[in-house]
N, C-alpha and C positions, 0 to 999 in steps of 0.2 A: 074639656078645656081648650080654648082657642089657640091657634098657632102663634098668636101675638103675646101670649102670657110671658111674663118675665121669669127669669131663672128662680128668683125667690118664690114666686107663686107656684112654680112647678115643684120646687122642693117641699113647700108646705103641703101641696096636694098629694105628692108621692109619700111623704112621711105619714100622712093620715091613712094611707092604704096599707102600710106595713103590717099592722096586726092582722088584717084580712089576708095578706099574702102568706103570713106564717100559718094561719088556719087552713090554708089550702093543703098543707101536708099533714097537720094534726092539730087539734085544739090544744095540745100540750107542748107544741113546738116552742122552744125558747132559743133565741139567737140575739146577739148584740145588734142594736140598731145600725142601719147602713150609714156609710159616710158619703154624703153627696158633695161632689166637688163642683165649684162654680168657676174656678180659674185654673190656668195652667200651673200656677204656683202650688195650689192645693193638690192637683194631680201629681206633680212631681214629688211632693212630700209623702204621698201615699204610695209612690212607685207605680202609678198607673200610666202605662205607655201603650200606644198602638190601639188597643181596644177601648171602647167607651165604658166597659165594666170589667171587674175582676173580683175574684174571691181569694182569701188567704186562709188556708187550713190551720196555720199555726195559731192564729188568734180568733178564728171563727168570725171573720169579718167580710162584709160585702161592701165594695167601693164602686160608685157609679159617677161618671162625669156627666152631669146634666148639660154642661156646655157642649158636649159632643153628641148628645142625643138628638137625632133628627127631629124636626118639628112634626113630621108625620108619625113619629113613634111616641110622642108625648101622651097620646091617648091610650097607651098600652101599659100603664103602671103595674097592674096585677100580673100581666104576662111576663114582664121583665123582672120584677121583684120576685115573683114566684119561681122563675127559672133560676135566679141566682141562689135562692134559698135551697132549691133542689140539689145544687152541687154540694151543699153542706149536709143535706139529709139523705139523699139517695146515692149520688155518684159524683165524685169519688168518696165523699163523706169524711174520710180521715186520711192522715198521712200514710199509714201503712197500706191501705187499699189503693190509694193513688199510686204509690210506688210499684205495687204488684201489678196493677193494670198496665203501667208503662213497661214493666219487664216483659209481660206477655206480648204486648203490641210490638215492642222492639224486636223480639225474637222472630216475629212474622213479617218484618220489613227488611230482609237482607239487602244490603248495599244502600238503603235509604233510611237507616235507623234514626237519622236526625229528624225525620218527620213524626216520630212517635208521639211527642207531646201534642202536636196539632191533631193527629188522628185520635188520640185519647180524649182530647177536648171535644171533638165532634161526635165521638161515640157517646160520651156522657150527655151531650146535648140531645142526642136522639132519644135516649132513655127518659130524660127529664121532660122534654117537650111532648113526647107521646103520652106520658102519664097526665100532664096538665091538659092537653087537648081532649083526650078521650075520657078520663076519669073526673076531671074538674070542670070541663066545659069551657076552658079558656080559648081564646082565639089566637093560638100560636101560629096557625096558618096565615092569619091576617098580618102578623109581624113579618113573616117571610115574603108574603105577597106585596107588602108595602115597599120592601127593599129589593124586590125581584130584579129591578133594573140597575142596581148598584154595580160598580165595576167588579166587585168581588164575586158576582154571580154569573158573569158572562165571559165572552171572549173579546171584550172591548179592546184589549191590548194585543190581540192576536196570539195569545198564549194557549196553544192547543191543549197541552197537557192539563193546565190549570182549569181551562174551560170544561174539559171532559170530566175531570174529577168533581168539579162543583156541580155540573149538570147531573152526574150520577147521584151525588148527595142530595140535591134538591128533588130529583125524581123519587128517591127513596121516601122522602116525606110525602110526596103525592100518593104513593102506594099505601103508606101507613094510614093516611087520612082520607083515602078515596077521593082525591082531588082530580079534576080533569087534567090530562096530559098538557103540559105547558103552562099551567097556572102559576107555578113558581120556578119550574125548571126551564132553563134557556139553553140554546145551542142544539146541536144535532143529537138526537136520541136514537141511536142505532139499536139493533136487536140485542147485541151483547150487553150494552148499557142497560137496556130495559130488563133483561134477564137478571143482571147483577142487582138491580134495584129491588126486584122481587125477592131475591135471596136475602138481601140486606133487611128488608121489612120482616121477613120470616124470622131472621136471626134476632132482631130487636124484640119481637114478641115472644119468641121461644126462650130467650135468656134474660127476660126482664127481671126475673126473681133471682137469678144467679149470674149477674152481669160480668163478674170476673172471668167466668168460664167462657163467655162469649167474646171477650176482648181480643184474644188472639185470632179468633175466626174473623172478626171484623177487620183486623189488620191484614189478614191474608186476602180478604175481599178487596181492600183498597190498594194493595200492592201494585197490580198492573197499571192502574191510573197514575200512581205516583212515579212509576218508572218512566212513563211517557211525558211527565211534566217537564216543562222548560225551566232550567235553573233560575231561581230567583222569583218564580211566579207565585210561590207560596205567600209572598208579601201581600197579595190581593185578599188573603183571608184573615189577615192579622186582626181586623176589626171584630172578628167573631171569637177570638181566643180569650175568653174570660177566665178560663182555668189554667192558662199557660203559666207555668211556674208557681202553681198553687201551693207547692210544698216549701217555698222559700221561707226561711226563718224558723223552720221546724226541723225535726229529724225523725224519720220512720224507724222503729225498732223491728227486729226480727227479719231483716232483709237479707242477711247473709245466707240464710237457708232457702232452699227451693222446695216449694210445697206442691205435692201432687203432680199434675201434668204440666206445671208451670215451666219445667225445664225442657220441654219439647215443643216443636212447632205444631200448630193446629192444622187440621185439615181445611182445605178451601171449602167454603159452604156448599159448593156444587158437588163435592164428594163426601159430604158429612151426612151419615145416616140419621143423625138427630134432626137434620133440616130437610131430609129427603127420605121419608119413611119407606119407600119402595126400592131404595138403592141397595143392591146386594152384589156380592161378588159371584164368580162362576159357580161356586158351590152353595150359593144361597146365603152366604155369610156376609155381614157388613164389612166394609174395608177396615182393617185394623189401623189404629193410630200408630205413627212411627215410634220406634223405640227411643228412649231417652238417649241423647247424645249422638244419634245417627244423622240428624240434620242440623246440627249446630246447637248452641246453648251449652249450659254447664253439664259436666259429667258428674254423676254422684249427687249428693244431697246439699252441696254448698256451691255458691257462685264463686267465680274467681274474683280477686280484688278489682281488676279492671272493669269487669261487668258490673260489679257493685257500684263502682264510681260513676259509670255511665248512667246508671239508673238514678243515682242521687242527683246528678247534674240535670238529667231530664226532668226531675221533680222540681228544679228551681234552685238547688243548693249550689253555691259557688265555692268549691273546695279544690285545693291542689291535690295531686296524686298522693303526696305524703300525708296530708290531713285525712284523705279517704282511707289510707292504709291504717292509720291510728284507730279510726272508728271501726274499721273492719275487724281488726284483731282484738280490740276490746270486746266487741260483740261475740266473736267466735269463742273467746276465752271465758265469757261470763258464765256459761252453763257448765264449765269444767272446774270452777274454783273450789278449793277446799282450804280449811284453815292451815296456815303454814306452821311448821314445827316450832315448839317452844321448849325451853329448858326449865328446870326447877332450881330455885335458890333454896338455901336451907330453911328459911322461914318467910312467910308473908307478913306484912304489917297491916293490922286492922286500924281504922281511924278511931281516935279517942278524943272526945270533946274536952277542951281545957279552958273554958271560959269565953269571954268576949273582949273585943277591942273596938275603938271608934271606927265607924265607916265614913270615909271622906267622899265628897263629890268627885266624880271622875273614875271611881272604882266601879266594878261590875255591880249593877243593880241587884242581880240575883244573889249576891253575897250577903245582903242585909238579912239579919235575923229579926223578923218583924215582931215576934213574941217578946223577945228581950228589949227591942226598941220601944214597944208599947209600955213595958214596965218602967221605962225611964221617965215617963210623964204623959199627960193626955195630949200634948201637942208634939207632932213630929217635925223636927227641924233638921233638914238634910245637912250632914256634916257636923251637927251638934249633938242631937239626941240619938242619931242612928248608930247602931252597932252591928258588928258581924261576929260570927262564931269563929273561934280559933280552935284548930284541930291539931292534935299530936298523933302519935302512933303507938301501938303496942304489938308485941309479937303475936301472930295468929297461929292457929293449930295446923293450917294447911300450907304447904310450900307455895311460894309465888311462882307463877308461870311467866317467864320472860321470853318474848319472841326473839328468835335468832335472825340477825340481819342476813341479807342475801347479796353476794357479790357475783354478778352474772356476766359471763363473757361469751358472746355469740359470734360465730364465724360468718363473715360476709365477703368471702373471697370469690373468685370467678367461678368456682364449682358449685356455688350456692344460688338458689333462685332469688330473683328480685321480688321482695314481698309486696311491692306496689303494683305488680303485674299479675303474678301467679301466686298461688298459695305457698307460703314458706312455712313448713312445719317447724323450722328453727325459731322463727319469729313467734309462731303460735305457742309452741312449748314454753318459750321464754316468757310470753305474756301470761300464760296460765300460772307458772311458778311465781313470777314477780307480783302479779295481782293478788295471788293467795298470800304472799308475804305481807303485802301492804294491808290486806284485809285483817291480818292477825296483829297489826300494829308494828311490824318490823319495818326497817328502812332498807332500801334497795339501791345498790350502785350497779348500773347497767353499762356495759362496754361493748360496742360493735367494732369488729376489727377485720382487717384484710392484710394488705402488704405493709412494708415498712413505712411508718409514719401515717398509715391510713387507719385511723381509729377515731371514734367519738365516744364520749362518756357523759353520764350525768355529772353534775357538780358534787361529787362525793356521794355519800349515802343519803338518799332523799325519801320523802313520803309522797311525792308528787307523781301520780300515775301517768299524767299526761307527758311529763318529762321522760319517764321510763319508756313509755310506748313510742315516743318520738325517736328515741335512740334505736329501739329494737326494729322499727319499720324502715330505717334508713337502708342504704345499699351502696357498697363500694364496687365489688366485682373485679378487684384487682388480684395481686399476688397473694401469698400466704406468709404471714409473719406474726406470730402471737405477740401481743404487746406486753412483754415481760416487765417493762419498766412501770406500767400501770399497776401490776400486781406488787412490784417491789415498793413503789412509792405509797401505795394505799396502806400497807402494813408497816412501813418504816416510820410513819407519822401517826398511826392510829393510837389514841390514848387508851390505857387499860380500862378506863371507865366506860368506854364505848360499848363494851360487851362483846360476845362472840359473833362471828360471821361465818357463814358457809359459802365456800367458793364453788361455783358451778360453771363448768365449761361445756359449751355445745359446739361440736365441730366434727371433723372427719380425721383421717390420718395426718392431715396438716397440723394437728395439735402438737406434733413432735418438734415443731419450730420453737416451742416453749423452752426446749432444753439447749438451744444454741446460745452462743455468747451474747450478753447484753452490750449496750453501747460503751460500757466501761471495761469490757473484756472479761467480766465474771461469768462463770458457767450458769446457764439458765436453770439447770436443775438445782443448783445451790440456792439461787434466788427464790425459786418456787417452793423449795422445802422450807426455807425460813419464813416465807409469807404464810404458808399453810400452818406452820406452828404458831405464828403470831395471830392468825385469824381466830384460832381456838374453836372453830365450829365444824371442822372437817372440810373435805374437798371431794368433789365428784366430777368425773368426765363422762359425758354421754356422747358416744362417737359413732358415726356411720362408717363401719368397717366391713371389708370383705375378707381380709386376712385375719387369722387368729390374733388375739391381743399380744401374745408373746412373740409374734412375727413382725410387729410394727416397732421400728426403732424408738427406744425411749420409754415405751409404755410399761415394760416390765420394771424398769427402774422407778417409774412414777408410782406403781403399785407398792413398791417397797417403801417409798417415802410417805405413804398414807393415803394416796388418792384411791377412791373407789372408781372403777372403770366399768361402764355399762355399754357394750357394743349393740348397735341396732343395724339391721340389714336394709330396712325401709325407713325413709324419713318420717312417714306417717306414724311409725311406732313411737316417735317422740311424744305424741299426745298422751299415749298410755303411760309412758315413763313420767311425764310431768304430773299426771294425776296421782300416780302411785308414790311419787318421790317423798312427799311429806308423810304419808301414812306409813310407808315401809320403814322410814328412819326414825320417826319421832312420835307417832300417835299410838303405837301399840303399847300395852302395859309393860313397864319395865324398861322401855327404850328411852332412858333419861340420860342427858348429859353427853350424848354422843355427838 
């Protein structure tokens, strides 16, 4: 196709090659047709900025701005389309693997973690382009050679760091494809750069089938060049970032946990025995990988909330710290949920059909009894011949199980961790119990509290898990003053028909502020005792204590008033408590009505 072809002609020609591009990966590849943008308005509507192409993992879409495609690249439709398809098929392929690749690369870019999305994009490009060049016979080298003199590939702006990094990256392609030195790499190619390019090519080939394991190593290889880079020089590579923000609009699951070696930094490829077979230590043993946690990253099996948030943002999600925390604790709690306790009523009511009545337009369509409607006549007239079944009830043989509502009070004073930064086991335990209650059909009132007048609650008892988690993941960090007025007002106006509720307080020895005078001068113990009686479902305090319960002022009296008190020495023990809470009190045979 000539360079003078119109954009419409280019779109028609490239659209015709789409099935052929799909077949490059597999004859069974199915992907939504690409969106070709011809104007700035169309690009803006698709969110395409900077680069001339992009992928979206959330809706499996390829977007290309034909307006921005250089006339010299118009003759490479298979190469460009095949490359974009490769991001969906090979790397990163899905939201979860994209996020885990970013996590590994971020960990290996200390002080320059902000470059992780760019490095991940270039790493994925290497894997895809090498497959297309060698296994499918496409001229990927021709694409880079055509653009070898573009500003992004050289030192035209005098940006030494940017020029060296791009020279290293282009030289890596030359090694992979046995191209003569300088065919696509520009700038000074010193011995160190040449050696790193050889290591990079070996890494791409060695980890082509397990590219997630190679991601951290590639990040370590790129780190010295990024440290040398002039601030702002990365803008020269924006045009190549087709997978930058590929996770926008979606959400990766399972990211709170750290898998395998993901939580520790990778060895630099020059020290990696997998890439240097003869590399051994003094005793003939290969150098050991660093222990988890010794060089940064998460300790243990889970990420911290702030790490989780940084990875989500690197994936392209635009979330506040609070929104990140809500997602974090929802995911951490998901694997711990159990059915919340329920009570038995004397009898359950079984449904009993009691005839039919007219069905009117505007009522639920699912309520129509079509058999009875058909018996009214051969012609169905909505609102005239349509009828619905009327149901009554009859006493059943089995008791009805009614879920107990949960009234949850979580301490957020200065002695507690901020759940938006580090793991808060108070927030996690609260999430486990609250989400279990909601799963069982109960309603939850959640209250986060700190000093005087420092509290926030859901709007009464709700079934909205988002509202509950938003309260639990907030943070005050102030003084300590239990909101006794919330407890008083909740049960001062709760109707008998609302059913029983269980009051659960998560705190430390600061819980004894519950027994101070309220704003009206009434003893807090008296207010709490009355609220506990009106709640009707019992009360529990799980407290981080170092002194015996009877040595903490007010707790002995609380136990006398009916509170069950569970002391823990380590906040992490709250998770075990939360899981056992429902079983211990409500699920065992005979534990009814407590």
